[in-house]
N, C-alpha and C positions, 0 to 999 in steps of 0.2 A: 515733526509730529506735534499734535496739539494735546493738551492735557485732557481734553474731552474724550479722546480715544481710550483713556485709561479709567474713566468713570465707570463704576459697576452698574450693570443694568440687570433687570430681572431675568433676561434670557441667558445670562452668564451662570445663573443658578448658584450664587454665593449663599451658603447657609452658615449659621452660627449656632452654637449651643447656648441654651440659657445658662449653663454652668460656666461657660467661658466669659460671656459678656457680664454676667452677674457675679463673677469671682470677686470676693472681698479682700483678697490678698493675705489670707492667713497662711502661715507656714509652720514647720515643726518648732521654730524658735520664737514665734510671736503670734499675737492675736490679730484680728481684723484691722486693716488700715484704710479700707474704703467703705463708704456707706452702702446700705442695702438698696438694691434696685429691684423693684417688683417686676414680675414677668410681663405685666401690662406695659410698664415703662420701657422694658427692653424691646418689646414688639414695636413700640412707637419709634424708638431710636433706630432699630434695624430698618424700618420702613423709610425713615428719613435718609439713610445712607444708601438706599437702593438694593438692599438685600432681597433675596428671593424667598428664603425660608429660615425657619428656626427649629432646632432639634432639642430634645429634652429627655432627662431622666424623669421618672414619675414624680419624685420628690423635689425636683427643681421647680415644679409647678404646684403640686399639691403636697402640703406638709404631711409627714408620716402619721401625725396624730389628728388629722382633720376628720371631722364627722362627715357622714354622707351628704348632709345638707350643705356644709361648708365646701366640700369637694365640688358639688354641682355648681355652686355660685362661682367658685374660682375658675372652673372650666368654662362656664358661659362667658365670664368677663374676658378670659384669655382668647376665646374664639372670636369674640367681638373685636378685640384689639388687633388680632391677626387679620381679620377681614378689613378693618379700617386702614391697616397699614399695607395691605396687599401681600401678606405673607402666607406661605403654606407651611405645613409641618410634614416634611418628607420622612422623618425618622424619629422613632421613640425608642427608649430603652428603660431599664429598671436599675435602681440603685440597690445592690445586694452587698454593699461594702461599707457604707458610712455609719450606719446605726450599730451600736455596740453588740446587738444580738448576733451580728454576723462576724464577730471577732474570730470565730473558729471556722469560718467558711459559711456558705449558704447551702448550695445543693450538696456539698460534700461534708457538711457539719456532722459531728458525732451525735448531736441531739436530734432525734427524729422529729421533734416538734419544730425545731428551727428549719429543718429541711422541708417540712410540709408548709411552713409559713413562707419560705422562699418561693416555693412553687405557686402558692396562692397569690403572693405579692406580684410575681411575674405575670400571672394571668390578669390581675387587675391593671397592671401597667400596659399589657397588650390591649385590653379593653379601652383604656384611656387613649392610647395612640390611635386605635381604630376610630374612636369618636372624633379625634382631631384630624383625621384624614391621612395619617401616616401609612406608607406602603412598605416601609422597611422597619424591622424590629431587630435591634442589636442585643446579642447575649454576650456580655463580657463578665466573666467570673472574677471579679477583682480580688477576692480572697480565696479562690480555689487553687492556691498555689503552694509552693514548697516552703513558704514561711510558716506553714502549719504542718509540715511533714512529720514531726515527732508525734502528732496527735492521732494519726491513723495510718493504716497500711496503704500503700499506693494503689494496689489492685482494688481495695475497698472504695477508695476515693473515686477512681475511674468508674466503678460499677454504679455508685450513687449518682455521679454526674450523668452517665448514660441514661439511667432511669428517669431523671428529671427532664433531660432534653427530649427523650422519646415521648414522655407524657405531654410536654409543651408542643411538640410537633403535631400530636393528635389534636390538641386544643386549637392550634393554629389553622387547621382546616377551615374552621368557621371564620377566622379573621382574614385569611388570604394574604398574610404578610410574606415578604421575602425575608428570610433570616440572614443576619450578617454576624460575623465574628471579627472583631477588630484585631489588628496585629498588636504586638506588645507596646507600640508607640512609646518606647523609652522606659517602660516600667520594669526594668530588670529585677527589681526587688520582688516582683510577683511572678515567679516562674510557673505559669499556669498549667493545669492538667490538660488543657486543650489548646496548645500553642498553634499559631497559624503562620509564624514568620521564621521558623527555622532556628530560633534561639533554643539553647538547652533548657 
């Protein structure tokens, strides 16, 4: 067998997340150990190694505090970089866990303003993904789990989650996404209200 047989090609549809390639190596015990790599640089790197696509959370690409003008410039530059590198964006998702406002959950938060913000942020992320050509939108409730159990009744949390997802499904009719829910992928510390993998 030759090494060429194992070289990735676009038809293999290898995709990578901006959050994985751009991970700066911070952990609970220390700060960043790698330099910042811009989304445009990541697209160029992925194109060089034969990747087919790149996935992203909204804030992997557009900072949470970007102005509308800044957002449009960032998106245009990224679209150009993807085109130049022969990449597609097959999947988009929303970050409802990193910013401190979501420390009590997003769709299930006790504060109704946080719940409303989470839905609006998700709608904007869906718009972003559609603009980039994504066909799949992932809903992962990173903080909708039992680490905040003492903050609310379980039945109330499920009711809030259901209301948010129902609303977003209605909004999705315009976008035409396929929704996806990831499995726990090892995150046992977040026992989600909407598990998909059989974990408790």
